N, CA, C and O atoms as a GROMACS GRO file, in nm:
protein
  448
    1MET      N    1   1.409   0.552  -7.667
    1MET     CA    2   1.311   0.450  -7.693
    1MET      C    3   1.371   0.313  -7.680
    1MET      O    4   1.304   0.219  -7.638
    2ALA      N    5   1.527   0.299  -7.725
    2ALA     CA    6   1.568   0.165  -7.719
    2ALA      C    7   1.596   0.118  -7.572
    2ALA      O    8   1.607  -0.002  -7.545
    3THR      N    9   1.606   0.217  -7.480
    3THR     CA   10   1.611   0.179  -7.333
    3THR      C   11   1.496   0.106  -7.293
    3THR      O   12   1.491  -0.006  -7.243
    4LEU      N   13   1.384   0.201  -7.327
    4LEU     CA   14   1.239   0.158  -7.289
    4LEU      C   15   1.218   0.024  -7.344
    4LEU      O   16   1.164  -0.063  -7.277
    5GLU      N   17   1.257   0.005  -7.461
    5GLU     CA   18   1.239  -0.145  -7.541
    5GLU      C   19   1.314  -0.260  -7.467
    5GLU      O   20   1.255  -0.367  -7.448
    6VAL      N   21   1.428  -0.245  -7.430
    6VAL     CA   22   1.510  -0.334  -7.372
    6VAL      C   23   1.452  -0.356  -7.204
    6VAL      O   24   1.457  -0.469  -7.156
    7LEU      N   25   1.402  -0.248  -7.128
    7LEU     CA   26   1.340  -0.259  -6.994
    7LEU      C   27   1.230  -0.350  -7.019
    7LEU      O   28   1.209  -0.439  -6.937
    8GLU      N   29   1.159  -0.338  -7.118
    8GLU     CA   30   1.012  -0.393  -7.131
    8GLU      C   31   1.023  -0.524  -7.192
    8GLU      O   32   0.959  -0.618  -7.144
    9ARG      N   33   1.102  -0.539  -7.298
    9ARG     CA   34   1.130  -0.689  -7.342
    9ARG      C   35   1.226  -0.787  -7.266
    9ARG      O   36   1.193  -0.898  -7.224
   10THR      N   37   1.334  -0.735  -7.258
   10THR     CA   38   1.450  -0.806  -7.193
   10THR      C   39   1.450  -0.816  -7.027
   10THR      O   40   1.486  -0.911  -6.956
   11GLY      N   41   1.400  -0.691  -6.990
   11GLY     CA   42   1.411  -0.676  -6.838
   11GLY      C   43   1.551  -0.661  -6.768
   11GLY      O   44   1.659  -0.651  -6.826
   12VAL      N   45   1.530  -0.660  -6.643
   12VAL     CA   46   1.645  -0.634  -6.561
   12VAL      C   47   1.653  -0.715  -6.444
   12VAL      O   48   1.548  -0.744  -6.386
   13ARG      N   49   1.784  -0.764  -6.392
   13ARG     CA   50   1.788  -0.854  -6.277
   13ARG      C   51   1.779  -0.774  -6.151
   13ARG      O   52   1.854  -0.679  -6.130
   14ILE      N   53   1.689  -0.814  -6.068
   14ILE     CA   54   1.698  -0.714  -5.950
   14ILE      C   55   1.674  -0.833  -5.842
   14ILE      O   56   1.580  -0.912  -5.853
   15PRO      N   57   1.767  -0.837  -5.739
   15PRO     CA   58   1.802  -0.938  -5.630
   15PRO      C   59   1.729  -0.904  -5.520
   15PRO      O   60   1.709  -0.984  -5.429
   16HIS      N   61   1.679  -0.773  -5.519
   16HIS     CA   62   1.614  -0.729  -5.386
   16HIS      C   63   1.478  -0.757  -5.376
   16HIS      O   64   1.392  -0.713  -5.452
   17PRO      N   65   1.455  -0.845  -5.259
   17PRO     CA   66   1.308  -0.879  -5.260
   17PRO      C   67   1.198  -0.751  -5.241
   17PRO      O   68   1.094  -0.752  -5.307
   18LYS      N   69   1.228  -0.644  -5.150
   18LYS     CA   70   1.132  -0.540  -5.151
   18LYS      C   71   1.136  -0.479  -5.281
   18LYS      O   72   1.031  -0.434  -5.328
   19ALA      N   73   1.239  -0.472  -5.341
   19ALA     CA   74   1.222  -0.391  -5.476
   19ALA      C   75   1.118  -0.480  -5.591
   19ALA      O   76   1.039  -0.436  -5.675
   20LEU      N   77   1.152  -0.608  -5.557
   20LEU     CA   78   1.057  -0.696  -5.646
   20LEU      C   79   0.918  -0.698  -5.611
   20LEU      O   80   0.832  -0.712  -5.699
   21GLU      N   81   0.889  -0.687  -5.493
   21GLU     CA   82   0.734  -0.664  -5.479
   21GLU      C   83   0.696  -0.523  -5.499
   21GLU      O   84   0.583  -0.509  -5.546
   22VAL      N   85   0.761  -0.415  -5.474
   22VAL     CA   86   0.711  -0.279  -5.531
   22VAL      C   87   0.680  -0.282  -5.668
   22VAL      O   88   0.569  -0.259  -5.716
   23LEU      N   89   0.798  -0.316  -5.736
   23LEU     CA   90   0.766  -0.348  -5.889
   23LEU      C   91   0.646  -0.396  -5.926
   23LEU      O   92   0.559  -0.330  -5.982
   24ASP      N   93   0.639  -0.534  -5.888
   24ASP     CA   94   0.533  -0.621  -5.919
   24ASP      C   95   0.394  -0.540  -5.895
   24ASP      O   96   0.310  -0.538  -5.986
   25GLY      N   97   0.369  -0.473  -5.776
   25GLY     CA   98   0.253  -0.406  -5.732
   25GLY      C   99   0.246  -0.278  -5.850
   25GLY      O  100   0.143  -0.232  -5.899
   26ALA      N  101   0.354  -0.247  -5.872
   26ALA     CA  102   0.321  -0.112  -5.946
   26ALA      C  103   0.311  -0.142  -6.104
   26ALA      O  104   0.314  -0.044  -6.179
   27GLY      N  105   0.299  -0.260  -6.154
   27GLY     CA  106   0.258  -0.313  -6.276
   27GLY      C  107   0.362  -0.360  -6.367
   27GLY      O  108   0.335  -0.373  -6.487
   28ALA      N  109   0.492  -0.392  -6.315
   28ALA     CA  110   0.592  -0.461  -6.397
   28ALA      C  111   0.569  -0.599  -6.392
   28ALA      O  112   0.498  -0.640  -6.301
   29ARG      N  113   0.623  -0.688  -6.482
   29ARG     CA  114   0.613  -0.824  -6.488
   29ARG      C  115   0.747  -0.882  -6.418
   29ARG      O  116   0.860  -0.870  -6.465
   30VAL      N  117   0.716  -0.940  -6.309
   30VAL     CA  118   0.829  -1.001  -6.224
   30VAL      C  119   0.836  -1.165  -6.252
   30VAL      O  120   0.730  -1.227  -6.245
   31ASP      N  121   0.946  -1.232  -6.279
   31ASP     CA  122   0.970  -1.363  -6.307
   31ASP      C  123   1.102  -1.399  -6.226
   31ASP      O  124   1.211  -1.382  -6.281
   32GLY      N  125   1.094  -1.443  -6.111
   32GLY     CA  126   1.203  -1.466  -6.046
   32GLY      C  127   1.264  -1.318  -5.997
   32GLY      O  128   1.200  -1.232  -5.936
   33ASP      N  129   1.392  -1.312  -6.037
   33ASP     CA  130   1.462  -1.166  -6.014
   33ASP      C  131   1.456  -1.094  -6.132
   33ASP      O  132   1.502  -0.980  -6.138
   34ARG      N  133   1.396  -1.158  -6.243
   34ARG     CA  134   1.402  -1.062  -6.356
   34ARG      C  135   1.265  -0.978  -6.387
   34ARG      O  136   1.156  -1.034  -6.402
   35VAL      N  137   1.281  -0.862  -6.394
   35VAL     CA  138   1.173  -0.762  -6.403
   35VAL      C  139   1.170  -0.688  -6.526
   35VAL      O  140   1.258  -0.609  -6.560
   36ARG      N  141   1.060  -0.715  -6.596
   36ARG     CA  142   1.025  -0.647  -6.731
   36ARG      C  143   0.932  -0.530  -6.684
   36ARG      O  144   0.829  -0.536  -6.617
   37ILE      N  145   0.994  -0.423  -6.734
   37ILE     CA  146   0.922  -0.295  -6.671
   37ILE      C  147   0.860  -0.219  -6.808
   37ILE      O  148   0.934  -0.181  -6.899
   38PRO      N  149   0.737  -0.206  -6.808
   38PRO     CA  150   0.670  -0.126  -6.941
   38PRO      C  151   0.700   0.024  -6.938
   38PRO      O  152   0.712   0.102  -6.842
   39ALA      N  153   0.707   0.039  -7.043
   39ALA     CA  154   0.735   0.200  -7.103
   39ALA      C  155   0.668   0.286  -7.020
   39ALA      O  156   0.728   0.384  -6.976
   40TRP      N  157   0.520   0.259  -6.983
   40TRP     CA  158   0.430   0.359  -6.945
   40TRP      C  159   0.490   0.349  -6.800
   40TRP      O  160   0.512   0.455  -6.742
   41LEU      N  161   0.515   0.248  -6.747
   41LEU     CA  162   0.572   0.273  -6.587
   41LEU      C  163   0.690   0.376  -6.582
   41LEU      O  164   0.694   0.471  -6.503
   42VAL      N  165   0.775   0.350  -6.664
   42VAL     CA  166   0.893   0.438  -6.648
   42VAL      C  167   0.868   0.559  -6.678
   42VAL      O  168   0.913   0.651  -6.608
   43GLU      N  169   0.786   0.583  -6.795
   43GLU     CA  170   0.770   0.726  -6.826
   43GLU      C  171   0.664   0.796  -6.698
   43GLU      O  172   0.668   0.917  -6.677
   44ASP      N  173   0.593   0.726  -6.637
   44ASP     CA  174   0.510   0.762  -6.531
   44ASP      C  175   0.598   0.813  -6.421
   44ASP      O  176   0.576   0.917  -6.359
   45ALA      N  177   0.710   0.727  -6.397
   45ALA     CA  178   0.791   0.772  -6.298
   45ALA      C  179   0.871   0.884  -6.299
   45ALA      O  180   0.897   0.950  -6.198
   46ILE      N  181   0.924   0.915  -6.444
   46ILE     CA  182   0.992   1.033  -6.472
   46ILE      C  183   0.899   1.147  -6.443
   46ILE      O  184   0.943   1.244  -6.381
   47ARG      N  185   0.768   1.143  -6.484
   47ARG     CA  186   0.691   1.239  -6.477
   47ARG      C  187   0.659   1.267  -6.334
   47ARG      O  188   0.636   1.387  -6.315
   48GLN      N  189   0.653   1.201  -6.239
   48GLN     CA  190   0.664   1.222  -6.103
   48GLN      C  191   0.776   1.256  -6.010
   48GLN      O  192   0.772   1.282  -5.890
   49ALA      N  193   0.888   1.251  -6.099
   49ALA     CA  194   1.007   1.276  -6.019
   49ALA      C  195   1.052   1.423  -6.011
   49ALA      O  196   1.057   1.486  -6.117
   50PRO      N  197   1.083   1.478  -5.906
   50PRO     CA  198   1.093   1.618  -5.876
   50PRO      C  199   1.195   1.673  -6.028
   50PRO      O  200   1.251   1.595  -6.105
   51SER      N  201   1.197   1.815  -6.038
   51SER     CA  202   1.272   1.865  -6.132
   51SER      C  203   1.400   1.896  -6.089
   51SER      O  204   1.500   1.905  -6.160
   52ARG      N  205   1.389   1.916  -5.946
   52ARG     CA  206   1.514   1.955  -5.890
   52ARG      C  207   1.552   1.905  -5.750
   52ARG      O  208   1.474   1.927  -5.657
   53ILE      N  209   1.660   1.845  -5.730
   53ILE     CA  210   1.698   1.802  -5.584
   53ILE      C  211   1.812   1.884  -5.536
   53ILE      O  212   1.910   1.900  -5.609
   54VAL      N  213   1.805   1.937  -5.416
   54VAL     CA  214   1.923   1.999  -5.364
   54VAL      C  215   1.965   1.928  -5.252
   54VAL      O  216   1.882   1.879  -5.176
   55LEU      N  217   2.104   1.915  -5.232
   55LEU     CA  218   2.174   1.843  -5.112
   55LEU      C  219   2.266   1.950  -5.051
   55LEU      O  220   2.322   2.041  -5.113
   56GLY      N  221   2.274   1.921  -4.899
   56GLY     CA  222   2.345   2.011  -4.837
   56GLY      C  223   2.463   1.952  -4.749
   56GLY      O  224   2.460   1.832  -4.724
   57LYS      N  225   2.568   2.030  -4.702
   57LYS     CA  226   2.647   2.013  -4.606
   57LYS      C  227   2.595   1.979  -4.479
   57LYS      O  228   2.473   1.986  -4.460
   58ARG      N  229   2.678   1.940  -4.383
   58ARG     CA  230   2.612   1.927  -4.260
   58ARG      C  231   2.585   2.052  -4.180
   58ARG      O  232   2.539   2.059  -4.066
   59ASP      N  233   2.618   2.137  -4.250
   59ASP     CA  234   2.594   2.266  -4.163
   59ASP      C  235   2.464   2.334  -4.212
   59ASP      O  236   2.415   2.439  -4.170
   60GLY      N  237   2.421   2.258  -4.302
   60GLY     CA  238   2.301   2.310  -4.372
   60GLY      C  239   2.338   2.392  -4.509
   60GLY      O  240   2.246   2.414  -4.589
   61THR      N  241   2.427   2.422  -4.529
   61THR     CA  242   2.480   2.501  -4.661
   61THR      C  243   2.419   2.417  -4.779
   61THR      O  244   2.439   2.296  -4.785
   62ARG      N  245   2.355   2.475  -4.860
   62ARG     CA  246   2.319   2.400  -4.982
   62ARG      C  247   2.415   2.412  -5.084
   62ARG      O  248   2.437   2.516  -5.146
   63SER      N  249   2.483   2.281  -5.106
   63SER     CA  250   2.601   2.304  -5.196
   63SER      C  251   2.590   2.212  -5.340
   63SER      O  252   2.670   2.230  -5.431
   64VAL      N  253   2.484   2.116  -5.347
   64VAL     CA  254   2.488   2.038  -5.466
   64VAL      C  255   2.347   2.069  -5.527
   64VAL      O  256   2.254   2.055  -5.447
   65PHE      N  257   2.311   2.110  -5.667
   65PHE     CA  258   2.177   2.118  -5.728
   65PHE      C  259   2.176   2.041  -5.850
   65PHE      O  260   2.240   2.067  -5.952
   66LEU      N  261   2.096   1.942  -5.828
   66LEU     CA  262   2.066   1.845  -5.932
   66LEU      C  263   1.948   1.873  -5.986
   66LEU      O  264   1.838   1.853  -5.933
   67GLU      N  265   1.979   1.940  -6.136
   67GLU     CA  266   1.861   1.993  -6.214
   67GLU      C  267   1.899   1.971  -6.345
   67GLU      O  268   2.011   1.927  -6.370
   68ARG      N  269   1.808   1.999  -6.443
   68ARG     CA  270   1.839   1.994  -6.587
   68ARG      C  271   1.942   1.899  -6.625
   68ARG      O  272   1.925   1.777  -6.615
   69ASP      N  273   2.058   1.957  -6.674
   69ASP     CA  274   2.153   1.847  -6.735
   69ASP      C  275   2.278   1.827  -6.637
   69ASP      O  276   2.386   1.787  -6.681
   70ARG      N  277   2.256   1.860  -6.490
   70ARG     CA  278   2.368   1.863  -6.396
   70ARG      C  279   2.366   1.752  -6.327
   70ARG      O  280   2.258   1.713  -6.284
   71SER      N  281   2.488   1.678  -6.303
   71SER     CA  282   2.486   1.550  -6.235
   71SER      C  283   2.605   1.573  -6.147
   71SER      O  284   2.681   1.669  -6.156
   72TRP      N  285   2.612   1.468  -6.056
   72TRP     CA  286   2.697   1.474  -5.917
   72TRP      C  287   2.750   1.323  -5.904
   72TRP      O  288   2.677   1.225  -5.891
   73PHE      N  289   2.871   1.324  -5.909
   73PHE     CA  290   2.922   1.183  -5.853
   73PHE      C  291   2.992   1.166  -5.714
   73PHE      O  292   3.087   1.239  -5.683
   74GLY      N  293   2.952   1.086  -5.647
   74GLY     CA  294   3.009   1.058  -5.514
   74GLY      C  295   3.100   0.958  -5.496
   74GLY      O  296   3.149   0.900  -5.594
   75PRO      N  297   3.130   0.926  -5.370
   75PRO     CA  298   3.220   0.798  -5.350
   75PRO      C  299   3.164   0.672  -5.365
   75PRO      O  300   3.239   0.576  -5.349
   76SER      N  301   3.046   0.650  -5.393
   76SER     CA  302   2.990   0.526  -5.438
   76SER      C  303   2.981   0.422  -5.329
   76SER      O  304   3.016   0.308  -5.359
   77LEU      N  305   2.936   0.447  -5.197
   77LEU     CA  306   2.954   0.362  -5.096
   77LEU      C  307   2.839   0.215  -5.121
   77LEU      O  308   2.823   0.127  -5.037
   78ASP      N  309   2.785   0.221  -5.230
   78ASP     CA  310   2.683   0.118  -5.251
   78ASP      C  311   2.736   0.030  -5.370
   78ASP      O  312   2.658  -0.046  -5.426
   79CYS      N  313   2.859   0.038  -5.407
   79CYS     CA  314   2.920  -0.049  -5.501
   79CYS      C  315   2.882  -0.216  -5.482
   79CYS      O  316   2.854  -0.269  -5.374
   80ILE      N  317   2.886  -0.274  -5.592
   80ILE     CA  318   2.888  -0.432  -5.603
   80ILE      C  319   3.010  -0.466  -5.620
   80ILE      O  320   3.048  -0.558  -5.547
   81ASP      N  321   3.109  -0.409  -5.713
   81ASP     CA  322   3.244  -0.445  -5.726
   81ASP      C  323   3.318  -0.317  -5.676
   81ASP      O  324   3.278  -0.202  -5.652
   82TYR      N  325   3.440  -0.377  -5.668
   82TYR     CA  326   3.512  -0.248  -5.636
   82TYR      C  327   3.664  -0.280  -5.677
   82TYR      O  328   3.712  -0.394  -5.668
   83LEU      N  329   3.738  -0.163  -5.726
   83LEU     CA  330   3.888  -0.170  -5.774
   83LEU      C  331   3.961  -0.131  -5.679
   83LEU      O  332   3.979  -0.009  -5.671
   84ASP      N  333   4.023  -0.216  -5.581
   84ASP     CA  334   4.094  -0.179  -5.477
   84ASP      C  335   4.217  -0.094  -5.533
   84ASP      O  336   4.294  -0.134  -5.621
   85PRO      N  337   4.222   0.001  -5.484
   85PRO     CA  338   4.344   0.124  -5.521
   85PRO      C  339   4.476   0.079  -5.498
   85PRO      O  340   4.570   0.123  -5.564
   86VAL      N  341   4.489  -0.024  -5.390
   86VAL     CA  342   4.625  -0.049  -5.348
   86VAL      C  343   4.677  -0.186  -5.444
   86VAL      O  344   4.787  -0.189  -5.500
   87THR      N  345   4.590  -0.280  -5.450
   87THR     CA  346   4.615  -0.398  -5.531
   87THR      C  347   4.574  -0.378  -5.680
   87THR      O  348   4.627  -0.453  -5.762
   88GLU      N  349   4.498  -0.298  -5.717
   88GLU     CA  350   4.441  -0.300  -5.862
   88GLU      C  351   4.360  -0.407  -5.885
   88GLU      O  352   4.342  -0.443  -6.001
   89GLU      N  353   4.302  -0.475  -5.779
   89GLU     CA  354   4.235  -0.631  -5.807
   89GLU      C  355   4.062  -0.578  -5.804
   89GLU      O  356   4.014  -0.508  -5.714
   90ARG      N  357   4.000  -0.620  -5.903
   90ARG     CA  358   3.880  -0.603  -5.893
   90ARG      C  359   3.819  -0.702  -5.804
   90ARG      O  360   3.862  -0.815  -5.824
   91ARG      N  361   3.721  -0.688  -5.702
   91ARG     CA  362   3.675  -0.777  -5.618
   91ARG      C  363   3.532  -0.722  -5.571
   91ARG      O  364   3.498  -0.609  -5.603
   92PRO      N  365   3.446  -0.807  -5.492
   92PRO     CA  366   3.323  -0.768  -5.419
   92PRO      C  367   3.351  -0.655  -5.325
   92PRO      O  368   3.449  -0.658  -5.252
   93PHE      N  369   3.274  -0.566  -5.326
   93PHE     CA  370   3.276  -0.466  -5.235
   93PHE      C  371   3.239  -0.496  -5.096
   93PHE      O  372   3.126  -0.541  -5.080
   94THR      N  373   3.325  -0.476  -4.975
   94THR     CA  374   3.292  -0.508  -4.835
   94THR      C  375   3.264  -0.412  -4.768
   94THR      O  376   3.288  -0.300  -4.813
   95SER      N  377   3.203  -0.428  -4.638
   95SER     CA  378   3.193  -0.334  -4.522
   95SER      C  379   3.315  -0.258  -4.507
   95SER      O  380   3.316  -0.135  -4.506
   96GLU      N  381   3.394  -0.312  -4.498
   96GLU     CA  382   3.549  -0.248  -4.472
   96GLU      C  383   3.585  -0.165  -4.586
   96GLU      O  384   3.656  -0.066  -4.562
   97ASP      N  385   3.548  -0.188  -4.707
   97ASP     CA  386   3.561  -0.099  -4.825
   97ASP      C  387   3.471   0.050  -4.792
   97ASP      O  388   3.499   0.165  -4.824
   98CYS      N  389   3.381   0.008  -4.735
   98CYS     CA  390   3.266   0.104  -4.730
   98CYS      C  391   3.329   0.199  -4.644
   98CYS      O  392   3.340   0.318  -4.676
   99ARG      N  393   3.374   0.148  -4.528
   99ARG     CA  394   3.413   0.225  -4.397
   99ARG      C  395   3.541   0.304  -4.443
   99ARG      O  396   3.549   0.421  -4.407
  100ILE      N  397   3.636   0.254  -4.516
  100ILE     CA  398   3.750   0.347  -4.571
  100ILE      C  399   3.699   0.441  -4.659
  100ILE      O  400   3.738   0.557  -4.643
  101THR      N  401   3.611   0.413  -4.760
  101THR     CA  402   3.577   0.504  -4.864
  101THR      C  403   3.503   0.630  -4.768
  101THR      O  404   3.552   0.742  -4.770
  102ALA      N  405   3.398   0.603  -4.695
  102ALA     CA  406   3.323   0.703  -4.621
  102ALA      C  407   3.408   0.772  -4.534
  102ALA      O  408   3.382   0.892  -4.525
  103THR      N  409   3.510   0.730  -4.461
  103THR     CA  410   3.608   0.794  -4.403
  103THR      C  411   3.680   0.892  -4.486
  103THR      O  412   3.703   1.006  -4.446
  104ILE      N  413   3.712   0.854  -4.586
  104ILE     CA  414   3.815   0.946  -4.671
  104ILE      C  415   3.710   1.059  -4.731
  104ILE      O  416   3.749   1.176  -4.730
  105ALA      N  417   3.585   1.031  -4.782
  105ALA     CA  418   3.503   1.127  -4.822
  105ALA      C  419   3.448   1.226  -4.705
  105ALA      O  420   3.408   1.341  -4.717
  106ASP      N  421   3.457   1.154  -4.600
  106ASP     CA  422   3.411   1.251  -4.483
  106ASP      C  423   3.510   1.357  -4.456
  106ASP      O  424   3.480   1.476  -4.445
  107ALA      N  425   3.646   1.302  -4.446
  107ALA     CA  426   3.762   1.397  -4.418
  107ALA      C  427   3.767   1.504  -4.529
  107ALA      O  428   3.793   1.622  -4.506
  108ARG      N  429   3.737   1.451  -4.665
  108ARG     CA  430   3.756   1.550  -4.796
  108ARG      C  431   3.646   1.653  -4.768
  108ARG      O  432   3.677   1.772  -4.762
  109TYR      N  433   3.530   1.618  -4.751
  109TYR     CA  434   3.413   1.733  -4.740
  109TYR      C  435   3.376   1.799  -4.630
  109TYR      O  436   3.295   1.891  -4.637
  110SER      N  437   3.435   1.757  -4.506
  110SER     CA  438   3.428   1.804  -4.402
  110SER      C  439   3.502   1.932  -4.387
  110SER      O  440   3.473   2.008  -4.294
  111ASP      N  441   3.613   1.965  -4.490
  111ASP     CA  442   3.697   2.085  -4.493
  111ASP      C  443   3.626   2.199  -4.567
  111ASP      O  444   3.652   2.316  -4.539
  112GLU      N  445   3.540   2.166  -4.658
  112GLU     CA  446   3.488   2.270  -4.761
  112GLU      C  447   3.377   2.341  -4.683
  112GLU      O  448   3.312   2.432  -4.735
   0.00000   0.00000   0.00000
């Protein structure tokens, strides 16, 4: 309930124009890049979400089952900030970081 209250009263910053447009059209209150999302909109989205998502490998083998209390963490290729493993510096995520991370993940998972 606390999360729903924060989303509705305080809102969240969303800098993506298309996301702002979609949320505005769905019933959220958009003020610049701050979006206040009413509880009914969140609850409606949860009701409409599938109860199970299955991901597969390149060969089609079903390997990740997201359901009930199961979760999965991947290489996070859409990070805003990045903790550089070499310098231990926190800095903005770059396209080069994305390339390196995807290459490592691809090598790791293509062997399974």
